[in-house]
Structures are given as C-alpha cells and as structure tokens.
N, C-alpha and C positions, 0 to 999 in steps of 0.2 A: 473741373478741379482747377483751382487757382494756382499759378506758379508762385513760389515764395518771393521772387523779385519783382512780382507784378505790384505797381503802385496802388495806393489806396485813393480814392475809392475804386473798387474793381468794376469795371463795365463789362457787360455782356453783349453779344450781338443783338441788335434791335433796340437797345436803350436809346431812349430819346435824350440828346445832350445839347448843351449850350455852349458856344465858344465865348470863354470869359475874358481871354487875353489873346492878343495877336499883334504882329507888327503892323498889320493892316487895320487901322482903327475902324474902318467901315465894315469889318468882318464881326466885330466884337457884338455879342448879343445874338448871333445867328444860330438858328436852330438846325440840328443835324441828327442823323442816326449812326450810332456806333457801329463799326463793322468788325474790327479785329485789332489786337495789338500787333505792332511791328516786331521784327526780330529784337530790336532794343524795346523792352516793355515800357520805356518812358515815352513812347511815341505810339500813335494809334492812327488807323485809317477811319474816316468818317465819310458819309455821304449826305450831300445836300438835297435840297428839293428837286433840283434840276437833274439830279442822279450822277453828278460829277463826284469823284473820290478823291479826297484831299488827305494828307498826313499832318497831324498837329501833335504837340507836346500834350501828354496826358494831363499835365499840370494845368493846361490852359482849358480843360474841359470840365463841366459840371453837369449834374443830371438836371434835365428840364423839369420845371414845375408843371404838373398837370393843368 
C-alpha cells in the first residue's frame, strides 16, 4: 500500500533506478536498485552495484529503462 505522502513516481523494493541529479556530477546516470523510502518519504535508500547503500532525494531518481 502506498502512503499518501509518498512522492510520485512510487518506487518499490527491487526497482531499477537511475540517478538523474546529484551534487556529485560523476554520479549522475548511475544505475542502482531501489531499497526503501526513508522516514521522510522524499528520501530513499538505494544500493549500487558494489552493494553500498546510499540515501538520495526521490526527486533525483528515475526508473531505469530496460
């Protein structure tokens, strides 16, 4: 069930995402896997190919194209 304050688009665990914006320009375009929303639903945890977990603004994430 989606929380009413969850920003759109709603992601679910396991979704492939792309980092579209970031303060570190070399991270833009990076692919990752969505893990969960944080307590503040405008932020989410994602995991990278190395297994590292990072938190990013949901507004900076987009669904990865297949």
